[in-house]
PDB file of N, CA, C and O in Angstrom:
ATOM      1  N   MET A   1      -2.283  -7.381  13.273  1.00  0.00           N
ATOM      2  CA  MET A   1      -2.797  -6.430  12.480  1.00  0.00           C
ATOM      3  C   MET A   1      -2.064  -5.471  11.467  1.00  0.00           C
ATOM      4  O   MET A   1      -1.272  -4.746  12.069  1.00  0.00           O
ATOM      5  N   VAL A   2      -2.082  -5.327  10.581  1.00  0.00           N
ATOM      6  CA  VAL A   2      -1.678  -4.541   9.646  1.00  0.00           C
ATOM      7  C   VAL A   2      -2.429  -2.905   9.549  1.00  0.00           C
ATOM      8  O   VAL A   2      -3.629  -2.665   9.413  1.00  0.00           O
ATOM      9  N   TRP A   3      -1.474  -2.080   9.649  1.00  0.00           N
ATOM     10  CA  TRP A   3      -2.256  -0.612   9.456  1.00  0.00           C
ATOM     11  C   TRP A   3      -2.389  -0.198   8.293  1.00  0.00           C
ATOM     12  O   TRP A   3      -1.302  -0.196   7.716  1.00  0.00           O
ATOM     13  N   LEU A   4      -3.323   0.203   7.596  1.00  0.00           N
ATOM     14  CA  LEU A   4      -3.669   0.463   6.287  1.00  0.00           C
ATOM     15  C   LEU A   4      -4.579   1.927   6.295  1.00  0.00           C
ATOM     16  O   LEU A   4      -5.755   2.057   6.636  1.00  0.00           O
ATOM     17  N   ASN A   5      -3.667   2.935   5.824  1.00  0.00           N
ATOM     18  CA  ASN A   5      -4.403   4.228   5.903  1.00  0.00           C
ATOM     19  C   ASN A   5      -5.131   4.756   7.242  1.00  0.00           C
ATOM     20  O   ASN A   5      -6.120   5.487   7.311  1.00  0.00           O
ATOM     21  N   GLY A   6      -4.334   4.158   8.345  1.00  0.00           N
ATOM     22  CA  GLY A   6      -4.681   4.391   9.619  1.00  0.00           C
ATOM     23  C   GLY A   6      -5.496   3.684  10.409  1.00  0.00           C
ATOM     24  O   GLY A   6      -5.723   3.915  11.597  1.00  0.00           O
ATOM     25  N   GLU A   7      -6.071   2.564   9.555  1.00  0.00           N
ATOM     26  CA  GLU A   7      -7.007   1.543  10.211  1.00  0.00           C
ATOM     27  C   GLU A   7      -6.340   0.175  10.236  1.00  0.00           C
ATOM     28  O   GLU A   7      -5.716  -0.301   9.288  1.00  0.00           O
ATOM     29  N   ALA A   8      -6.569  -0.519  11.632  1.00  0.00           N
ATOM     30  CA  ALA A   8      -6.112  -1.940  11.345  1.00  0.00           C
ATOM     31  C   ALA A   8      -6.885  -2.772  10.751  1.00  0.00           C
ATOM     32  O   ALA A   8      -8.112  -2.693  10.819  1.00  0.00           O
ATOM     33  N   LYS A   9      -6.160  -3.804   9.997  1.00  0.00           N
ATOM     34  CA  LYS A   9      -6.489  -4.837   9.080  1.00  0.00           C
ATOM     35  C   LYS A   9      -6.251  -6.084   9.254  1.00  0.00           C
ATOM     36  O   LYS A   9      -5.026  -6.202   9.267  1.00  0.00           O
ATOM     37  N   PRO A  10      -6.782  -7.157   9.406  1.00  0.00           N
ATOM     38  CA  PRO A  10      -6.128  -8.584   9.241  1.00  0.00           C
ATOM     39  C   PRO A  10      -5.475  -8.846   7.775  1.00  0.00           C
ATOM     40  O   PRO A  10      -6.142  -9.561   7.027  1.00  0.00           O
ATOM     41  N   LEU A  11      -4.511  -8.451   7.395  1.00  0.00           N
ATOM     42  CA  LEU A  11      -3.911  -8.364   6.213  1.00  0.00           C
ATOM     43  C   LEU A  11      -2.442  -9.343   6.030  1.00  0.00           C
ATOM     44  O   LEU A  11      -1.829  -9.588   4.992  1.00  0.00           O
ATOM     45  N   GLU A  12      -2.173  -9.747   7.320  1.00  0.00           N
ATOM     46  CA  GLU A  12      -1.025 -10.546   7.321  1.00  0.00           C
ATOM     47  C   GLU A  12      -0.946 -11.823   6.335  1.00  0.00           C
ATOM     48  O   GLU A  12      -1.879 -12.625   6.292  1.00  0.00           O
ATOM     49  N   GLY A  13       0.206 -11.971   5.551  1.00  0.00           N
ATOM     50  CA  GLY A  13       0.297 -13.033   4.701  1.00  0.00           C
ATOM     51  C   GLY A  13      -0.042 -12.781   3.341  1.00  0.00           C
ATOM     52  O   GLY A  13       0.141 -13.659   2.499  1.00  0.00           O
ATOM     53  N   LYS A  14      -0.559 -11.577   3.016  1.00  0.00           N
ATOM     54  CA  LYS A  14      -1.248 -11.203   1.909  1.00  0.00           C
ATOM     55  C   LYS A  14       0.397 -10.313   1.309  1.00  0.00           C
ATOM     56  O   LYS A  14       1.315  -9.958   2.049  1.00  0.00           O
ATOM     57  N   THR A  15       0.327 -10.153  -0.158  1.00  0.00           N
ATOM     58  CA  THR A  15       1.483  -9.177  -0.248  1.00  0.00           C
ATOM     59  C   THR A  15       0.916  -7.956  -0.634  1.00  0.00           C
ATOM     60  O   THR A  15      -0.242  -7.959  -1.052  1.00  0.00           O
ATOM     61  N   LEU A  16       1.660  -6.732  -0.547  1.00  0.00           N
ATOM     62  CA  LEU A  16       1.223  -5.466  -0.652  1.00  0.00           C
ATOM     63  C   LEU A  16       0.454  -5.244  -2.000  1.00  0.00           C
ATOM     64  O   LEU A  16      -0.628  -4.659  -2.053  1.00  0.00           O
ATOM     65  N   ARG A  17       1.130  -5.781  -3.117  1.00  0.00           N
ATOM     66  CA  ARG A  17       0.277  -5.578  -4.430  1.00  0.00           C
ATOM     67  C   ARG A  17      -1.179  -6.278  -4.244  1.00  0.00           C
ATOM     68  O   ARG A  17      -2.203  -5.643  -4.498  1.00  0.00           O
ATOM     69  N   GLU A  18      -1.215  -7.697  -3.760  1.00  0.00           N
ATOM     70  CA  GLU A  18      -2.434  -8.310  -3.672  1.00  0.00           C
ATOM     71  C   GLU A  18      -3.593  -7.447  -3.121  1.00  0.00           C
ATOM     72  O   GLU A  18      -4.706  -7.412  -3.645  1.00  0.00           O
ATOM     73  N   VAL A  19      -3.208  -6.706  -1.942  1.00  0.00           N
ATOM     74  CA  VAL A  19      -4.107  -6.072  -1.283  1.00  0.00           C
ATOM     75  C   VAL A  19      -4.498  -4.983  -2.006  1.00  0.00           C
ATOM     76  O   VAL A  19      -5.678  -4.643  -1.919  1.00  0.00           O
ATOM     77  N   LEU A  20      -3.506  -4.161  -2.929  1.00  0.00           N
ATOM     78  CA  LEU A  20      -4.015  -3.154  -3.424  1.00  0.00           C
ATOM     79  C   LEU A  20      -4.860  -3.417  -4.665  1.00  0.00           C
ATOM     80  O   LEU A  20      -5.730  -2.616  -5.009  1.00  0.00           O
ATOM     81  N   GLU A  21      -4.624  -4.462  -5.290  1.00  0.00           N
ATOM     82  CA  GLU A  21      -5.521  -4.992  -6.346  1.00  0.00           C
ATOM     83  C   GLU A  21      -7.012  -5.502  -5.738  1.00  0.00           C
ATOM     84  O   GLU A  21      -8.044  -5.402  -6.403  1.00  0.00           O
ATOM     85  N   GLU A  22      -6.980  -5.915  -4.735  1.00  0.00           N
ATOM     86  CA  GLU A  22      -7.990  -6.468  -4.018  1.00  0.00           C
ATOM     87  C   GLU A  22      -8.840  -5.093  -3.856  1.00  0.00           C
ATOM     88  O   GLU A  22      -9.991  -5.171  -4.288  1.00  0.00           O
ATOM     89  N   LEU A  23      -8.496  -3.989  -3.364  1.00  0.00           N
ATOM     90  CA  LEU A  23      -9.091  -2.578  -3.220  1.00  0.00           C
ATOM     91  C   LEU A  23      -9.512  -2.057  -4.391  1.00  0.00           C
ATOM     92  O   LEU A  23     -10.345  -1.151  -4.367  1.00  0.00           O
ATOM     93  N   ASP A  24      -8.896  -2.651  -5.870  1.00  0.00           N
ATOM     94  CA  ASP A  24      -9.256  -1.742  -7.077  1.00  0.00           C
ATOM     95  C   ASP A  24      -8.438  -0.642  -7.096  1.00  0.00           C
ATOM     96  O   ASP A  24      -8.886   0.262  -7.802  1.00  0.00           O
ATOM     97  N   VAL A  25      -7.322  -0.395  -6.526  1.00  0.00           N
ATOM     98  CA  VAL A  25      -6.305   0.674  -6.780  1.00  0.00           C
ATOM     99  C   VAL A  25      -5.453   0.827  -7.861  1.00  0.00           C
ATOM    100  O   VAL A  25      -4.496   0.052  -7.864  1.00  0.00           O
ATOM    101  N   ASP A  26      -5.535   1.613  -8.783  1.00  0.00           N
ATOM    102  CA  ASP A  26      -4.735   2.022  -9.858  1.00  0.00           C
ATOM    103  C   ASP A  26      -3.467   2.501  -9.471  1.00  0.00           C
ATOM    104  O   ASP A  26      -3.160   3.612  -9.041  1.00  0.00           O
ATOM    105  N   LEU A  27      -2.617   1.277  -9.734  1.00  0.00           N
ATOM    106  CA  LEU A  27      -1.199   1.465  -9.290  1.00  0.00           C
ATOM    107  C   LEU A  27      -0.388   2.392 -10.071  1.00  0.00           C
ATOM    108  O   LEU A  27       0.769   2.668  -9.754  1.00  0.00           O
ATOM    109  N   SER A  28      -1.072   2.946 -11.239  1.00  0.00           N
ATOM    110  CA  SER A  28      -0.509   3.916 -11.758  1.00  0.00           C
ATOM    111  C   SER A  28      -0.680   5.426 -11.475  1.00  0.00           C
ATOM    112  O   SER A  28      -0.219   6.445 -11.988  1.00  0.00           O
ATOM    113  N   ARG A  29      -1.428   5.194 -10.576  1.00  0.00           N
ATOM    114  CA  ARG A  29      -1.930   6.657 -10.085  1.00  0.00           C
ATOM    115  C   ARG A  29      -1.517   6.861  -8.448  1.00  0.00           C
ATOM    116  O   ARG A  29      -1.748   7.942  -7.906  1.00  0.00           O
ATOM    117  N   VAL A  30      -0.977   5.900  -7.809  1.00  0.00           N
ATOM    118  CA  VAL A  30      -0.774   6.115  -6.370  1.00  0.00           C
ATOM    119  C   VAL A  30       0.692   6.044  -5.980  1.00  0.00           C
ATOM    120  O   VAL A  30       1.516   5.551  -6.750  1.00  0.00           O
ATOM    121  N   ALA A  31       1.022   6.529  -4.799  1.00  0.00           N
ATOM    122  CA  ALA A  31       2.434   6.213  -3.989  1.00  0.00           C
ATOM    123  C   ALA A  31       1.920   5.500  -3.002  1.00  0.00           C
ATOM    124  O   ALA A  31       0.750   5.510  -2.622  1.00  0.00           O
ATOM    125  N   VAL A  32       2.952   4.778  -2.523  1.00  0.00           N
ATOM    126  CA  VAL A  32       2.819   3.904  -1.070  1.00  0.00           C
ATOM    127  C   VAL A  32       3.790   4.280  -0.271  1.00  0.00           C
ATOM    128  O   VAL A  32       4.926   4.484  -0.698  1.00  0.00           O
ATOM    129  N   LEU A  33       3.445   4.420   1.024  1.00  0.00           N
ATOM    130  CA  LEU A  33       4.406   4.396   1.899  1.00  0.00           C
ATOM    131  C   LEU A  33       4.305   3.042   2.834  1.00  0.00           C
ATOM    132  O   LEU A  33       3.318   2.714   3.491  1.00  0.00           O
ATOM    133  N   LEU A  34       5.396   2.422   2.752  1.00  0.00           N
ATOM    134  CA  LEU A  34       5.536   1.109   3.456  1.00  0.00           C
ATOM    135  C   LEU A  34       6.372   1.106   4.374  1.00  0.00           C
ATOM    136  O   LEU A  34       7.565   0.934   4.121  1.00  0.00           O
ATOM    137  N   ASN A  35       5.872   1.315   5.760  1.00  0.00           N
ATOM    138  CA  ASN A  35       6.862   1.441   6.956  1.00  0.00           C
ATOM    139  C   ASN A  35       7.972   2.576   6.823  1.00  0.00           C
ATOM    140  O   ASN A  35       9.124   2.658   7.248  1.00  0.00           O
ATOM    141  N   GLU A  36       7.266   3.313   6.159  1.00  0.00           N
ATOM    142  CA  GLU A  36       8.167   4.790   5.684  1.00  0.00           C
ATOM    143  C   GLU A  36       9.195   5.086   4.771  1.00  0.00           C
ATOM    144  O   GLU A  36       9.939   6.061   4.671  1.00  0.00           O
ATOM    145  N   GLU A  37       9.062   3.807   3.977  1.00  0.00           N
ATOM    146  CA  GLU A  37       9.817   3.729   2.662  1.00  0.00           C
ATOM    147  C   GLU A  37       8.726   3.949   1.399  1.00  0.00           C
ATOM    148  O   GLU A  37       7.764   3.206   1.202  1.00  0.00           O
ATOM    149  N   ALA A  38       9.063   5.093   0.605  1.00  0.00           N
ATOM    150  CA  ALA A  38       8.295   5.511  -0.307  1.00  0.00           C
ATOM    151  C   ALA A  38       8.339   4.739  -1.601  1.00  0.00           C
ATOM    152  O   ALA A  38       9.478   4.556  -2.030  1.00  0.00           O
ATOM    153  N   TYR A  39       7.231   4.188  -2.402  1.00  0.00           N
ATOM    154  CA  TYR A  39       7.343   3.673  -3.953  1.00  0.00           C
ATOM    155  C   TYR A  39       6.232   4.196  -4.599  1.00  0.00           C
ATOM    156  O   TYR A  39       5.116   4.450  -4.146  1.00  0.00           O
ATOM    157  N   LEU A  40       6.726   4.336  -5.825  1.00  0.00           N
ATOM    158  CA  LEU A  40       5.464   4.588  -6.961  1.00  0.00           C
ATOM    159  C   LEU A  40       4.756   3.267  -7.049  1.00  0.00           C
ATOM    160  O   LEU A  40       5.335   2.187  -6.928  1.00  0.00           O
ATOM    161  N   GLY A  41       3.443   3.417  -7.274  1.00  0.00           N
ATOM    162  CA  GLY A  41       2.561   2.151  -7.413  1.00  0.00           C
ATOM    163  C   GLY A  41       3.114   0.969  -8.290  1.00  0.00           C
ATOM    164  O   GLY A  41       3.027  -0.206  -7.932  1.00  0.00           O
ATOM    165  N   ARG A  42       3.686   1.374  -9.457  1.00  0.00           N
ATOM    166  CA  ARG A  42       4.018   0.384 -10.358  1.00  0.00           C
ATOM    167  C   ARG A  42       5.461  -0.226  -9.911  1.00  0.00           C
ATOM    168  O   ARG A  42       5.995  -1.174 -10.489  1.00  0.00           O
ATOM    169  N   GLU A  43       6.001   0.452  -8.809  1.00  0.00           N
ATOM    170  CA  GLU A  43       7.208  -0.192  -8.318  1.00  0.00           C
ATOM    171  C   GLU A  43       7.379  -0.562  -6.863  1.00  0.00           C
ATOM    172  O   GLU A  43       8.310  -0.265  -6.114  1.00  0.00           O
ATOM    173  N   LEU A  44       6.190  -1.336  -6.590  1.00  0.00           N
ATOM    174  CA  LEU A  44       6.167  -1.900  -5.343  1.00  0.00           C
ATOM    175  C   LEU A  44       7.146  -3.007  -5.075  1.00  0.00           C
ATOM    176  O   LEU A  44       7.374  -3.726  -6.048  1.00  0.00           O
ATOM    177  N   PRO A  45       7.599  -3.214  -4.269  1.00  0.00           N
ATOM    178  CA  PRO A  45       8.337  -4.302  -3.585  1.00  0.00           C
ATOM    179  C   PRO A  45       7.774  -5.353  -3.360  1.00  0.00           C
ATOM    180  O   PRO A  45       6.749  -5.185  -2.700  1.00  0.00           O
ATOM    181  N   HIS A  46       8.050  -6.686  -3.693  1.00  0.00           N
ATOM    182  CA  HIS A  46       7.498  -7.794  -3.567  1.00  0.00           C
ATOM    183  C   HIS A  46       7.732  -8.048  -1.904  1.00  0.00           C
ATOM    184  O   HIS A  46       8.802  -8.508  -1.505  1.00  0.00           O
ATOM    185  N   HIS A  47       6.486  -7.662  -0.855  1.00  0.00           N
ATOM    186  CA  HIS A  47       6.641  -7.700   0.332  1.00  0.00           C
ATOM    187  C   HIS A  47       5.561  -8.240   0.905  1.00  0.00           C
ATOM    188  O   HIS A  47       4.554  -7.535   0.833  1.00  0.00           O
ATOM    189  N   VAL A  48       5.442  -9.349   1.495  1.00  0.00           N
ATOM    190  CA  VAL A  48       4.366  -9.980   2.252  1.00  0.00           C
ATOM    191  C   VAL A  48       4.214  -9.438   3.648  1.00  0.00           C
ATOM    192  O   VAL A  48       5.017  -9.601   4.567  1.00  0.00           O
ATOM    193  N   LEU A  49       2.977  -8.711   3.693  1.00  0.00           N
ATOM    194  CA  LEU A  49       2.715  -7.944   4.829  1.00  0.00           C
ATOM    195  C   LEU A  49       2.837  -8.937   6.026  1.00  0.00           C
ATOM    196  O   LEU A  49       2.713 -10.146   5.836  1.00  0.00           O
ATOM    197  N   LYS A  50       3.095  -8.385   7.331  1.00  0.00           N
ATOM    198  CA  LYS A  50       3.491  -8.798   8.381  1.00  0.00           C
ATOM    199  C   LYS A  50       2.768  -8.209   9.670  1.00  0.00           C
ATOM    200  O   LYS A  50       2.256  -7.112   9.445  1.00  0.00           O
ATOM    201  N   GLU A  51       2.623  -8.634  10.839  1.00  0.00           N
ATOM    202  CA  GLU A  51       2.252  -7.897  11.944  1.00  0.00           C
ATOM    203  C   GLU A  51       2.764  -6.233  12.414  1.00  0.00           C
ATOM    204  O   GLU A  51       3.963  -6.116  12.663  1.00  0.00           O
ATOM    205  N   GLY A  52       2.260  -5.512  12.483  1.00  0.00           N
ATOM    206  CA  GLY A  52       2.692  -4.099  12.871  1.00  0.00           C
ATOM    207  C   GLY A  52       3.384  -3.445  11.469  1.00  0.00           C
ATOM    208  O   GLY A  52       4.174  -2.508  11.583  1.00  0.00           O
ATOM    209  N   ASP A  53       3.041  -3.992  10.151  1.00  0.00           N
ATOM    210  CA  ASP A  53       3.194  -3.103   9.021  1.00  0.00           C
ATOM    211  C   ASP A  53       2.379  -1.976   8.997  1.00  0.00           C
ATOM    212  O   ASP A  53       1.206  -1.991   9.371  1.00  0.00           O
ATOM    213  N   VAL A  54       3.008  -0.924   8.534  1.00  0.00           N
ATOM    214  CA  VAL A  54       2.144   0.320   8.166  1.00  0.00           C
ATOM    215  C   VAL A  54       2.272   0.828   6.900  1.00  0.00           C
ATOM    216  O   VAL A  54       3.358   1.128   6.404  1.00  0.00           O
ATOM    217  N   VAL A  55       0.891   0.972   6.192  1.00  0.00           N
ATOM    218  CA  VAL A  55       0.687   1.209   4.826  1.00  0.00           C
ATOM    219  C   VAL A  55       0.048   2.329   4.694  1.00  0.00           C
ATOM    220  O   VAL A  55      -1.030   2.466   5.272  1.00  0.00           O
ATOM    221  N   GLU A  56       0.593   3.369   3.894  1.00  0.00           N
ATOM    222  CA  GLU A  56      -0.158   4.529   3.632  1.00  0.00           C
ATOM    223  C   GLU A  56      -0.335   4.658   1.708  1.00  0.00           C
ATOM    224  O   GLU A  56       0.531   4.676   0.833  1.00  0.00           O
ATOM    225  N   VAL A  57      -1.481   4.711   1.650  1.00  0.00           N
ATOM    226  CA  VAL A  57      -1.847   4.758   0.127  1.00  0.00           C
ATOM    227  C   VAL A  57      -2.236   6.220  -0.101  1.00  0.00           C
ATOM    228  O   VAL A  57      -3.209   6.776   0.407  1.00  0.00           O
ATOM    229  N   VAL A  58      -1.325   6.778  -0.952  1.00  0.00           N
ATOM    230  CA  VAL A  58      -1.498   8.271  -1.473  1.00  0.00           C
ATOM    231  C   VAL A  58      -2.189   8.451  -3.074  1.00  0.00           C
ATOM    232  O   VAL A  58      -1.465   7.934  -3.926  1.00  0.00           O
ATOM    233  N   THR A  59      -3.168   8.946  -3.503  1.00  0.00           N
ATOM    234  CA  THR A  59      -3.342   9.284  -4.623  1.00  0.00           C
ATOM    235  C   THR A  59      -2.771  10.327  -5.435  1.00  0.00           C
ATOM    236  O   THR A  59      -2.956  11.478  -5.041  1.00  0.00           O
ATOM    237  N   LEU A  60      -2.130  10.153  -6.467  1.00  0.00           N
ATOM    238  CA  LEU A  60      -1.232  11.070  -7.107  1.00  0.00           C
ATOM    239  C   LEU A  60      -2.122  12.201  -8.148  1.00  0.00           C
ATOM    240  O   LEU A  60      -2.525  11.651  -9.173  1.00  0.00           O
ATOM    241  N   MET A  61      -2.407  13.389  -8.052  1.00  0.00           N
ATOM    242  CA  MET A  61      -3.164  14.374  -8.760  1.00  0.00           C
ATOM    243  C   MET A  61      -2.301  15.162  -9.469  1.00  0.00           C
ATOM    244  O   MET A  61      -1.170  15.495  -9.115  1.00  0.00           O
ATOM    245  N   GLN A  62      -2.965  15.500 -10.652  1.00  0.00           N
ATOM    246  CA  GLN A  62      -2.408  16.468 -11.360  1.00  0.00           C
ATOM    247  C   GLN A  62      -2.945  17.824 -11.177  1.00  0.00           C
ATOM    248  O   GLN A  62      -4.155  17.955 -11.359  1.00  0.00           O
ATOM    249  N   GLY A  63      -2.257  18.849 -10.850  1.00  0.00           N
ATOM    250  CA  GLY A  63      -2.711  20.201 -10.798  1.00  0.00           C
ATOM    251  C   GLY A  63      -2.301  21.287 -11.984  1.00  0.00           C
ATOM    252  O   GLY A  63      -1.423  21.200 -12.843  1.00  0.00           O
ATOM    253  N   GLY A  64      -3.346  22.436 -11.689  1.00  0.00           N
ATOM    254  CA  GLY A  64      -2.762  23.487 -12.953  1.00  0.00           C
ATOM    255  C   GLY A  64      -2.816  24.742 -12.331  1.00  0.00           C
ATOM    256  O   GLY A  64      -2.467  25.750 -12.945  1.00  0.00           O
TER     257      GLY A  64
END
């Protein structure tokens, strides 16, 4: 299982980008933590998810 935002999901074998696209995530508006490494959504590494990976997707917001 892969941990996505705190939930175990069977996502092994898919790329990180594929998973986010399936979830309709706007890559220009998120940051992603992959096993404690941070990336902006448009700068995702090519990473095939494997057992035990931990992914956290955080929406970037503008404040004022």
